[in-house]
C-alpha positions, 0 to 999 in steps of 0.5 A: 300578711301571713299565709293560711299555711303559716297561720295553721303552722303557728296555731299547731305549735301554739296548741302544743304549747297550750296543752302543756298547761294540763300536764303539770303536777298541779293540773294533770287531773283537770279535764282538758277543755278544747275551747279553752285550749283554742283560746290559749293558742290564739293568745300565744300566736298573737303574743309570740308573733306580733312585735310589742314595740311599745315597751321595747328597748332601744336595742330591740327597736334597732333590731326590728328596724334592721330586720325590716330593712334587711328583709324588705319586710314590714310589719304594722302593730295594729290597734290591739284591744290588748294594747293596755296590757301589752306594756306594764308602763304605757307611755303617756298613761 
């Protein structure tokens, strides 16, 4: 479980990244929408920090296991409503 302070840090970083969507040549004339920015940031936090092991290679799986053992740290990938889009080739589908 992450702390509120860590979640806030992640959201600040994600908002900075999401803001870049309004800074390209194609989009710099579009007015920034704060609610849309917030939703982009939430998606970035989820996609950046959750392990997506459903499509992981053997090497990625081994690295995840090694990290969990070395740090005595455990993460659990919950039943995400976005699970179907996490992996372009879900096993058993």
